[in-house]
MMTF fields as JSON, N, C-alpha, C and O atoms, coordinates in Angstrom:
{
  "mmtfVersion": "1.0.0",
  "mmtfProducer": "UNKNOWN",
  "numBonds": 199,
  "numAtoms": 200,
  "numGroups": 50,
  "numChains": 1,
  "numModels": 1,
  "chainsPerModel": [1],
  "groupsPerChain": [50],
  "chainIdList": ["A"],
  "bondAtomList": [4, 2, 8, 6, 12, 10, 16, 14, 20, 18, 24, 22, 28, 26, 32, 30, 36, 34, 40, 38, 44, 42, 48, 46, 52, 50, 56, 54, 60, 58, 64, 62, 68, 66, 72, 70, 76, 74, 80, 78, 84, 82, 88, 86, 92, 90, 96, 94, 100, 98, 104, 102, 108, 106, 112, 110, 116, 114, 120, 118, 124, 122, 128, 126, 132, 130, 136, 134, 140, 138, 144, 142, 148, 146, 152, 150, 156, 154, 160, 158, 164, 162, 168, 166, 172, 170, 176, 174, 180, 178, 184, 182, 188, 186, 192, 190, 196, 194],
  "bondOrderList": [1, 1, 1, 1, 1, 1, 1, 1, 1, 1, 1, 1, 1, 1, 1, 1, 1, 1, 1, 1, 1, 1, 1, 1, 1, 1, 1, 1, 1, 1, 1, 1, 1, 1, 1, 1, 1, 1, 1, 1, 1, 1, 1, 1, 1, 1, 1, 1, 1],
  "groupList": [{"groupName": "MET", "atomNameList": ["N", "CA", "C", "O"], "elementList": ["N", "C", "C", "O"], "formalChargeList": [0, 0, 0, 0], "bondAtomList": [1, 0, 2, 1, 3, 2], "bondOrderList": [1, 1, 2], "singleLetterCode": "M", "chemCompType": "L-PEPTIDE LINKING"}, {"groupName": "PHE", "atomNameList": ["N", "CA", "C", "O"], "elementList": ["N", "C", "C", "O"], "formalChargeList": [0, 0, 0, 0], "bondAtomList": [1, 0, 2, 1, 3, 2], "bondOrderList": [1, 1, 2], "singleLetterCode": "F", "chemCompType": "L-PEPTIDE LINKING"}, {"groupName": "TYR", "atomNameList": ["N", "CA", "C", "O"], "elementList": ["N", "C", "C", "O"], "formalChargeList": [0, 0, 0, 0], "bondAtomList": [1, 0, 2, 1, 3, 2], "bondOrderList": [1, 1, 2], "singleLetterCode": "Y", "chemCompType": "L-PEPTIDE LINKING"}, {"groupName": "VAL", "atomNameList": ["N", "CA", "C", "O"], "elementList": ["N", "C", "C", "O"], "formalChargeList": [0, 0, 0, 0], "bondAtomList": [1, 0, 2, 1, 3, 2], "bondOrderList": [1, 1, 2], "singleLetterCode": "V", "chemCompType": "L-PEPTIDE LINKING"}, {"groupName": "LYS", "atomNameList": ["N", "CA", "C", "O"], "elementList": ["N", "C", "C", "O"], "formalChargeList": [0, 0, 0, 0], "bondAtomList": [1, 0, 2, 1, 3, 2], "bondOrderList": [1, 1, 2], "singleLetterCode": "K", "chemCompType": "L-PEPTIDE LINKING"}, {"groupName": "LEU", "atomNameList": ["N", "CA", "C", "O"], "elementList": ["N", "C", "C", "O"], "formalChargeList": [0, 0, 0, 0], "bondAtomList": [1, 0, 2, 1, 3, 2], "bondOrderList": [1, 1, 2], "singleLetterCode": "L", "chemCompType": "L-PEPTIDE LINKING"}, {"groupName": "SER", "atomNameList": ["N", "CA", "C", "O"], "elementList": ["N", "C", "C", "O"], "formalChargeList": [0, 0, 0, 0], "bondAtomList": [1, 0, 2, 1, 3, 2], "bondOrderList": [1, 1, 2], "singleLetterCode": "S", "chemCompType": "L-PEPTIDE LINKING"}, {"groupName": "ALA", "atomNameList": ["N", "CA", "C", "O"], "elementList": ["N", "C", "C", "O"], "formalChargeList": [0, 0, 0, 0], "bondAtomList": [1, 0, 2, 1, 3, 2], "bondOrderList": [1, 1, 2], "singleLetterCode": "A", "chemCompType": "L-PEPTIDE LINKING"}, {"groupName": "ARG", "atomNameList": ["N", "CA", "C", "O"], "elementList": ["N", "C", "C", "O"], "formalChargeList": [0, 0, 0, 0], "bondAtomList": [1, 0, 2, 1, 3, 2], "bondOrderList": [1, 1, 2], "singleLetterCode": "R", "chemCompType": "L-PEPTIDE LINKING"}, {"groupName": "HIS", "atomNameList": ["N", "CA", "C", "O"], "elementList": ["N", "C", "C", "O"], "formalChargeList": [0, 0, 0, 0], "bondAtomList": [1, 0, 2, 1, 3, 2], "bondOrderList": [1, 1, 2], "singleLetterCode": "H", "chemCompType": "L-PEPTIDE LINKING"}, {"groupName": "GLY", "atomNameList": ["N", "CA", "C", "O"], "elementList": ["N", "C", "C", "O"], "formalChargeList": [0, 0, 0, 0], "bondAtomList": [1, 0, 2, 1, 3, 2], "bondOrderList": [1, 1, 2], "singleLetterCode": "G", "chemCompType": "PEPTIDE LINKING"}, {"groupName": "CYS", "atomNameList": ["N", "CA", "C", "O"], "elementList": ["N", "C", "C", "O"], "formalChargeList": [0, 0, 0, 0], "bondAtomList": [1, 0, 2, 1, 3, 2], "bondOrderList": [1, 1, 2], "singleLetterCode": "C", "chemCompType": "L-PEPTIDE LINKING"}, {"groupName": "ASP", "atomNameList": ["N", "CA", "C", "O"], "elementList": ["N", "C", "C", "O"], "formalChargeList": [0, 0, 0, 0], "bondAtomList": [1, 0, 2, 1, 3, 2], "bondOrderList": [1, 1, 2], "singleLetterCode": "D", "chemCompType": "L-PEPTIDE LINKING"}],
  "groupTypeList": [0, 1, 2, 3, 4, 5, 6, 5, 7, 3, 5, 1, 5, 5, 8, 2, 4, 1, 3, 5, 1, 2, 9, 5, 2, 5, 10, 10, 8, 0, 1, 2, 1, 0, 5, 10, 11, 12, 5, 5, 2, 0, 3, 10, 9, 5, 1, 2, 2, 10],
  "groupIdList": [1, 2, 3, 4, 5, 6, 7, 8, 9, 10, 11, 12, 13, 14, 15, 16, 17, 18, 19, 20, 21, 22, 23, 24, 25, 26, 27, 28, 29, 30, 31, 32, 33, 34, 35, 36, 37, 38, 39, 40, 41, 42, 43, 44, 45, 46, 47, 48, 49, 50],
  "secStructList": [7, 2, 2, 2, 2, 2, 2, 2, 2, 2, 2, 2, 2, 2, 2, 2, 2, 2, 2, 2, 2, 2, 2, 2, 2, 2, 2, 2, 2, 2, 2, 2, 2, 2, 2, 2, 2, 2, 2, 2, 2, 2, 2, 2, 2, 2, 2, 2, 2, 7],
  "xCoordList": [0.856, -0.038, 0.89, 0.532, 1.941, 2.945, 3.464, 3.537, 3.826, 4.409, 3.442, 3.785, 2.164, 1.105, 0.954, 0.88, 0.906, 0.78, 1.989, 1.871, 3.254, 4.446, 4.442, 4.761, 4.045, 4.1, 2.977, 3.21, 1.904, 0.91, 1.393, 1.139, 2.082, 2.644, 3.634, 3.619, 4.435, 5.436, 4.843, 5.297, 3.803, 3.154, 2.596, 2.835, 1.834, 1.266, 2.183, 1.899, 3.37, 4.497, 4.978, 5.195, 5.169, 5.682, 4.73, 5.101, 3.372, 2.352, 2.299, 2.248, 2.32, 2.246, 3.475, 3.288, 4.668, 5.82, 5.705, 6.109, 5.198, 5.03, 3.998, 4.216, 2.9, 1.821, 2.45, 2.239, 3.148, 3.826, 4.686, 4.51, 5.533, 6.525, 5.748, 6.104, 4.7, 3.867, 3.295, 3.356, 2.732, 2.137, 3.091, 2.815, 4.242, 5.242, 5.689, 5.834, 5.935, 6.442, 5.372, 5.704, 4.102, 3.059, 2.814, 2.673, 2.763, 2.545, 3.647, 3.343, 4.875, 5.956, 5.786, 5.951, 5.442, 5.243, 4.077, 4.16, 3.037, 1.858, 2.192, 1.779, 2.915, 3.273, 4.126, 3.886, 5.172, 5.949, 5.175, 5.363, 4.275, 3.401, 2.566, 2.499, 1.965, 1.069, 1.939, 1.575, 3.105, 4.05, 4.419, 4.388, 4.737, 5.069, 3.905, 4.112, 2.743, 1.606, 1.349, 1.008, 1.531, 1.469, 2.394, 2.014, 3.675, 4.709, 4.495, 4.785, 4.029, 3.82, 2.637, 2.674, 1.604, 0.494, 0.905, 0.446, 1.706, 2.119, 3.062, 2.887, 3.927, 4.778, 4.018, 4.275, 3.057, 2.197, 1.447, 1.337, 0.935, 0.132, 0.921, 0.439, 2.194, 3.096, 3.427, 3.443, 3.663, 3.905, 2.675, 2.786, 1.526, 0.357, -0.097, -0.481, -0.089, -0.511, 0.609, 0.372, 1.935, 3.022, 3.756, 4.701],
  "yCoordList": [-1.164, -0.081, 1.267, 2.279, 1.194, 2.369, 2.549, 3.704, 1.598, 1.804, 2.49, 3.377, 1.987, 2.559, 4.037, 4.869, 4.374, 5.845, 6.614, 7.785, 5.981, 6.675, 6.927, 8.018, 5.817, 5.912, 6.929, 7.673, 6.985, 7.957, 9.519, 10.492, 9.532, 10.946, 11.239, 12.364, 10.46, 10.676, 11.106, 12.081, 10.364, 10.517, 11.98, 12.777, 12.316, 13.57, 14.718, 15.735, 14.518, 15.581, 15.744, 16.867, 14.587, 14.646, 15.422, 16.268, 14.982, 15.663, 17.172, 18.026, 17.396, 18.782, 19.649, 20.74, 19.047, 19.652, 19.817, 20.858, 18.885, 18.974, 19.983, 20.717, 20.078, 21.028, 22.487, 23.421, 22.603, 23.921, 24.34, 25.381, 23.499, 23.766, 24.177, 25.111, 23.405, 23.475, 24.909, 25.595, 25.335, 26.658, 27.759, 28.807, 27.57, 28.598, 28.674, 29.78, 27.529, 27.678, 28.312, 29.197, 27.863, 28.38, 29.827, 30.702, 30.084, 31.444, 32.432, 33.568, 31.989, 32.842, 33.113, 34.239, 32.017, 32.05, 33.103, 33.92, 32.932, 33.739, 35.236, 36.155, 35.423, 36.743, 37.413, 38.566, 36.651, 37.284, 37.548, 38.569, 36.618, 36.783, 38.122, 38.957, 38.252, 39.415, 40.642, 41.659, 40.56, 41.738, 42.056, 43.231, 41.136, 41.36, 41.946, 42.807, 41.497, 41.986, 43.547, 44.379, 43.79, 45.12, 46.097, 47.158, 45.648, 46.417, 46.602, 47.675, 45.656, 45.763, 46.727, 47.575, 46.626, 47.613, 49.018, 49.96, 49.182, 50.561, 51.118, 52.259, 50.375, 50.785, 51.097, 52.087, 50.249, 50.497, 51.739, 52.588, 51.866, 53.077, 54.331, 55.337, 54.262, 55.42, 55.769, 56.906, 54.696, 54.864, 55.378, 56.233, 54.873, 55.262, 56.611, 57.355, 57.017, 58.348, 59.336, 60.544, 58.81, 59.737, 60.163, 60.947],
  "zCoordList": [-0.027, 0.055, 0.051, -0.552, 0.676, 0.821, -0.547, -0.965, -1.287, -2.632, -3.598, -4.38, -3.471, -4.388, -4.067, -4.971, -2.735, -2.486, -2.855, -3.216, -2.783, -3.254, -4.714, -5.186, -5.489, -6.853, -7.29, -8.243, -6.703, -7.081, -6.74, -7.449, -5.598, -5.358, -6.351, -6.851, -6.69, -7.729, -9.062, -9.66, -9.543, -10.691, -10.628, -11.535, -9.515, -9.332, -9.443, -10.076, -8.768, -8.892, -10.267, -10.723, -11.002, -12.319, -13.287, -14.101, -13.061, -13.885, -13.642, -14.527, -12.255, -11.863, -12.538, -13.076, -12.44, -12.96, -14.462, -14.979, -15.159, -16.516, -16.892, -17.855, -16.215, -16.471, -16.189, -16.963, -15.157, -14.807, -16.051, -16.683, -16.288, -17.444, -18.779, -19.497, -19.007, -20.138, -20.181, -21.201, -19.02, -18.928, -18.956, -19.54, -18.332, -18.401, -19.8, -20.32, -20.492, -21.911, -22.854, -23.643, -22.771, -23.532, -23.1, -23.955, -21.864, -21.418, -21.934, -22.298, -21.953, -22.441, -23.958, -24.426, -24.72, -26.09, -26.491, -27.409, -25.67, -25.905, -25.563, -26.27, -24.509, -24.035, -25.117, -25.475, -25.662, -26.748, -27.968, -28.63, -28.293, -29.497, -29.333, -30.235, -28.166, -28.032, -28.046, -28.636, -27.393, -27.314, -28.83, -29.195, -29.649, -30.966, -31.779, -32.635, -31.519, -32.16, -31.79, -32.63, -30.594, -30.107, -30.78, -31.275, -30.763, -31.355, -32.851, -33.38, -33.496, -34.926, -35.093, -35.985, -34.275, -34.416, -34.087, -34.734, -33.158, -32.715, -33.942, -34.369, -34.407, -35.545, -36.74, -37.425, -37.017, -38.247, -38.015, -38.9, -36.86, -36.576, -36.726, -37.246, -36.248, -36.401, -37.93, -38.4, -38.55, -40.061, -40.79, -41.669, -40.439, -41.163, -40.818, -41.72, -39.534, -39.14, -39.153, -39.174, -39.141, -38.868, -40.094, -40.006]
}
């Protein structure tokens, strides 16, 4: 029974770590994507109206 609990705990931790890494990776990618879109929009706005 102890081994089952231990393996479940390890699986949970691994899954949690993977999800955390996944969120950080995707969050970083999305953040840079949004930042790039904002910068492109601002530069285009400046060129269009400036």
